[in-house]
C-alpha positions in Angstrom: -17.1 0.7 16.0 -18.5 -2.7 16.6 -16.2 -5.6 16.2 -18.3 -7.4 13.6 -16.5 -9.1 10.7 -16.9 -7.4 7.2 -16.4 -9.3 3.9 -15.3 -8.3 0.4 -14.9 -10.5 -2.7 -11.7 -10.2 -4.7 -12.1 -9.6 -8.4 -10.1 -11.3 -11.2 -7.8 -8.2 -11.1 -7.0 -8.7 -7.4 -9.3 -5.8 -6.3 -11.6 -5.7 -3.4 -13.9 -2.9 -2.1 -13.3 -1.8 1.4 -16.7 -1.9 3.2 -18.1 1.5 3.9 -18.2 1.1 7.7 -14.5 0.3 7.7 -13.6 3.2 5.3 -15.5 5.6 7.4 -14.1 4.4 10.8 -10.5 4.5 9.3 -11.1 7.8 7.6 -10.1 6.3 4.2 -10.8 8.6 1.3 -10.4 8.4 -2.5 -6.7 8.8 -3.3 -5.4 7.7 0.1 -2.3 5.5 0.2 -2.7 2.1 2.0 0.0 -0.1 3.3 -0.4 -3.9 3.4 1.5 -6.2 5.8 1.4 -10.0 5.9 2.5 -11.7 9.2 3.7 -15.2 9.7 0.2 -16.4 10.5 -1.0 -15.2 7.1 -2.9 -12.3 8.7 -3.1 -9.2 6.6 -3.0 -5.8 8.2 -4.0 -2.7 6.2 -3.0 0.8 7.4 -3.8 4.1 6.0 -0.7 6.1 5.3 -0.8 9.7 6.6 -0.2 12.3 3.9 3.0 13.5 5.6 4.5 10.0 5.4 3.2 9.7 1.8 5.0 13.0 0.9 8.2 11.7 2.5 8.0 8.5 0.6 7.5 10.3 -2.7 10.5 12.6 -2.0 12.6 9.5 -1.3 11.5 7.8 -4.5 12.5 10.9 -6.5 16.0 10.7 -5.1 16.4 7.0 -5.9 15.2 7.3 -9.5 18.7 8.4 -10.5 19.7 4.8 -9.9 17.0 3.3 -12.1 18.3 3.3 -15.6 19.0 0.5 -18.1 22.7 1.2 -17.7 22.5 0.8 -13.9 20.5 -2.4 -14.3 23.3 -3.8 -16.6 26.1 -2.7 -14.2 24.5 -4.3 -11.1 22.9 -7.4 -12.7 25.6 -9.9 -11.7 26.2 -8.7 -8.2 
């Protein structure tokens, strides 16, 4: 892959289209999960999350949902 800069315009909804060349080189497909990281120099890194990692995150979220109720929010609000 060449090291040429690619551009995308951000919409009013905060969406941008990943250029085709970048999608193809990174093997990004519809439905893939992406992770965004902002460093101290305001550089944004975007990484495609492997499906095995995505599955692990989904399993973790399911276990944490038991702590996500209005009663829990009330109990922990002032801590």
